[in-house]
C-alpha positions, 0 to 999 in steps of 0.5 A, a space after each residue: 655130641 658131648 665134649 670130653 673134659 681134658 685131664 688137666 681140668 679134671 685134675 684142677 677140679 679134683 684138687 679144688 674138692 680136696 682143698 675144700 674138704 681139707 678146709 672144712 676139716 680145719 675149720 671144724 677143728 678151729 671151731 672146737 679149739 675156739 670153743 675150748 679156749 673161749 670157755 677157759 678164757 671165760 673161767 679165767 677172767 671170771 675167777 679173777 673178777 671174783 677174786 677182786 670183788 671178794 677182796 673188795 679192791 676193785 676201786 683201788 687205782 691199780 686194780 681198776 684198769 685190771 678189773 675192767 681189762 678182765 671184764 672185757 676179756 669176759 665179755 669178749 670170751 662170751 662173744 667167741 663162745 657164742 660164735 663157736 656155738 653158732 657155727 654149723 647150726 641153722 639158727 634163724 637170723 644167723 647172718 645178722 647175729 654173726 655180723 653183729 657179734 663180730 662188730 661187738 667183739 671188735 669193741 671188746 678187744 680194742 678195749 682190752 688193748 687200751 685197758 692193757 696199756 692203761 694198766 701197764 702205764 699205772 704199774 710204771 707210774 707206781 715204779 717211778 713213784 717208788 723210785 722218787 721216794 728215795 730222793 724226795 717226798 711224793 706230793 699228794 697232788 702228784 698222786 691225785 694227778 696220776 689217779 685222775 689220769 687213770 680214771 680218764 684213761 679208763 673212760 676213754 678206753 670204754 668210749 673210744 672203741 664204741 664210737 669207732 664201731 658205730 659206722 659198722 653197726 649203722 651202715 653195716 646193717 642198713 647196707 645189708 652187709 650181713 647177707 650171707 655173712 655166716 657162710 665160708 666160716 666167717 662166723 668163727 673168724 675175726 675178719 672175712 677176706 675182701 673177696 668174700 664181699 663178691 658173694 654178698 646177695 644183690 640186696 647188699 651194697 657191696 662197695 659200702 660193705 667192702 669199705 667197712 671191711 677195710 675200716 674195721 681192719 685198719 682200726 684193728 691194726 692201727 690200735 694194735 700197733 699203737 698199743 704195742 708201741 706204747 707198751 714197748 716204750 713203757 716196758 723199756 722205761 720200767 726196766 731202766 727203773 727196775 735196774 736202778 732198784 736192783 742197785 738199792 736192794 740192800 737199802 730196801 725193806 723186804 716187803 717194799 722190795 717184794 712189791 717192786 719185784 712183783 710190779 716189774 714182773 707184771 710190767 714184763 709178763 702182761 706185754 708178752 701175754 698181749 703179744 702172744 694173744 694178738 700177734 698171730 691174728 695180726 700177721 694173719 691179717 697182714 698176709 690176708 691183705 697181700 694174698 686173700 686166697 687161703 693156703 696152708 700157711 693161712 690155715 696154720 695161722 687160723 689155728 694159731 689164732 683160735 688158740 691165742 686170741 681166744 685165750 686172752 682172759 685165761 693168759 691175763 688171769 694166769 699172769 696175775 695169779 703167778 705174780 701174786 703167788 710169787 709176791 706171797 713167796 717173797 713175803 714168806 721168804 722175808 719173814 723167815 729171813 727176819 726170824 733167823 736174823 740176830 737182833 743187831 742185824 734187825 736194828 741195823 736193817 731198820 735204821 737203813 730203811 728209816 735213814 734212806 727213806 724220807 717218808 715214814 710211811 714207806 713200809 706202811 705203803 708196802 704193807 697196804 700195797 701188798 693187800 692190793 697186789 
């Protein structure tokens, strides 16, 4: 005699099948979203790198962290692109490639966190240095110290993520954590849920793989929160300096004011781009820690993460291009304003600029900075 299944069981099975089909459709859409956004990110970061190299300004103290940030965005975009292309294919050793691509990607986006902090810190130091020039001269030792700290920060931004991810590479591959890794859409998601560890093959060391999962998740969240806290502090300090500059608007040269205005814009816009890129991913991971089972909220955050996290190179290059455009617009307005002024007003403007700025090279600095910006 065969036992008939109850209607409740049949309903649960049908609901699970419907949910599974819905998830497959969502992840298929995520694959194409990630492919498109990663392609745009690669194009955006490549264009910024090409512009910097073409202008031969990659060795500038201000552009150096931005150059490495764009390079990290480029490599990260390539990783996202390869993962999107691998999803749904039957490539050989796909599990190993997906696992190591995830680890390599984590190196690049942690590096991008640190490079973003370094770039915003340098912009803040430039604003502070320009403000100090109105009260006292800036000693060359202070400028050299700022450049040395910036170089050390760039080196550490490259080494720290690599050192942090060595256990994931060594222990993960040695313990077979890559087994069945490409299943359940783990090749296109940043982190697989803890419950996925139970699906590993018997040859994998489940306890080590689970520990490495939480280790990588902790590193990501800690690096993001520390970077965000540092960026917020620098943003508040920069806004305070900018308000002081606004009070000195009438005593600043036109090009000097354009440089300060563009620096302040970048200090504001890069943190916004940083949070827009990684905020959804962080929220998703925190929710995953409390509720691992996928829900409609998880699906929505998966889609939002694919749209934002994969577009970091595009947003960063867009911020630079927009502020660069504003800088040239301000320069053109200043030149048109200078052409319409009377000789008396021009002489008075030059007199105030010389009288309040003890450094004779202030306007020369603004002109040289304009080539860097």
